[in-house]
C-alpha positions in Angstrom: -57.7 11.3 -47.5 -58.0 15.0 -49.2 -59.3 13.1 -51.9 -62.7 11.4 -50.2 -62.6 15.4 -49.2 -63.1 16.8 -52.6 -64.9 14.0 -54.7 -67.5 14.5 -51.5 -67.8 17.5 -52.2 -68.8 18.0 -55.7 -71.2 14.8 -55.3 -72.7 17.2 -53.5 -73.4 20.0 -56.5 -73.0 22.8 -54.8 -72.7 25.7 -56.9 -71.0 27.3 -53.4 -68.6 24.2 -53.6 -67.3 25.2 -56.8 -67.1 28.6 -56.8 -64.2 27.9 -53.5 -62.6 25.7 -56.0 -62.9 28.2 -58.7 -61.8 31.0 -55.9 -58.8 29.3 -55.0 -58.0 28.1 -58.4 -57.3 31.4 -59.2 -55.6 32.5 -56.6 -53.2 29.2 -56.9 -52.7 30.8 -60.7 -52.3 34.5 -59.7 -49.6 33.3 -57.1 -48.0 30.9 -59.4 -47.6 33.6 -62.1 -47.0 36.0 -60.0 -43.5 33.7 -58.7 -42.7 33.6 -62.2 -42.8 37.1 -62.9 -41.0 38.1 -59.6 -38.8 34.6 -58.9 -35.9 36.5 -57.5 -38.4 36.8 -53.4 -38.9 32.9 -54.0 
């Protein structure tokens, strides 16, 4: 189900969809790097 949603967002080709995806990806990367730096909180 999630893959169809992602494919529909990419199929439209709207810059907003790519912007939202980039923001989510950056937030996830930031969270992962933070968890690597301070693993005792997780």
